[in-house]
Structures are given as structure tokens and as C-alpha cells.
C-alpha positions, -999 to +999 in steps of 0.1 A: +075+034-086+081+018-121+109-004-107+085-017-080+059-025-106+085-042-127+098-063-098+063-074-089+058-085-125+092-102-130+094-120-096+057-129-095+052-113-061+017-113-046+007-079-035-021-069-012-029-033-004-057-011+006-076+013-016-055+040+001-025+030-021-046+033-053-058+068-042-023+080-033-007+067-066-034+080-089-039+114-073-008+131-087-013+122-124-050+131-120-041+165-105-017+173-134-042+161-160-022+130-171-053+109-179-033+084-198-012+076-167-043+075-146-058+049-169-026+029-169-026+028-131-063+020-130-058-009-154-027-022-136-043-021-101-077-036-112-066-062-137-033-075-124-035-110-111-007-102-087-023-072-069-054-074-047-070-041-037-087-046-004-117-025+009-116-014+045-135-041+065-140-045+102-108-065+108-087-038+091-105-011+110-098-028+143-061-031+135-060+005+124-077+016+157-051-005+177-023+011+157-036+046+162-040+040+199-004+027+202+014+051+178+007+086+165-003+075+131-026+093+107-057+074+097-045+065+061-012+052+075-030+032+102-054+017+075-024+007+053-006-009+082-038-024+095-044-040+061-010-056+062-015-069+097-051-082+091-040-101+060-007-113+075+016-096+049+051-108+049+065-073+042+053-038+040+067-016+013+066+021+018+084+055+012+077+065+048+109+061+069+089+064+101+073+031+096+107+014+101+102+022+138+073-002+140+092-032+154+064-057+149+064-053+111+089-061+083+091-027+066+110-023+034+116+012+020+111+015-018+145+032-022+162+003-004+149-023-029 
């Protein structure tokens, strides 16, 4: 994950993501009691000029519904992908290899970067 954050910073990449990403990234350090890392992530996600955390709105919900209808996606995955579609993301970066099967999206795996 650190390499991804570094690349975003160095290459001035604009990142959009849903709150699902924030929840997923912060949960592990919170669970093990690493409050310092929790605060670092919170600061990074809320103060970075390169990252926009998006709430779930109706357009994202409608995309997520369409995705869940077409594929057997769990709701958080559908929200993530729905966010990318609703906001016309150029790429989707994930650790989930199954997302590569979604032909209508440009999916990049973190370990391929």
C-alpha cells in the first residue's frame, strides 16, 4: 500500500474513491490498536489534494445496483466499482483479481504496478 501512496504523490495522480476504501484500509490498524497508523491514514485521506473521498450518492447507488444485477458482487465491491463508473475513472486499482473479469473497466492490480 505504501508504494501506491508514494506513486500517487510522486506522479501527481488524481484519485477518487468511496468511503469503502477508507474503511477497509483503516480497519486493520484500528483492530490491532495501531492508533498512530490510523491517524496517518485519516490525515492522508482527508487532507491530500490528490485524493477525493466520495460519499455514496444516488448515481453511485444506481451503478452499484446495475453491477449487482449483472455480476455476483458483494455490496461493498459494487459500491467501489459503481463509484468508478459514476465518476468516469480512467482506471480502477484493486487487490481483487476477480475484478479483472469486468470487461468494461480498466482494472489494475496493485501487485502489477
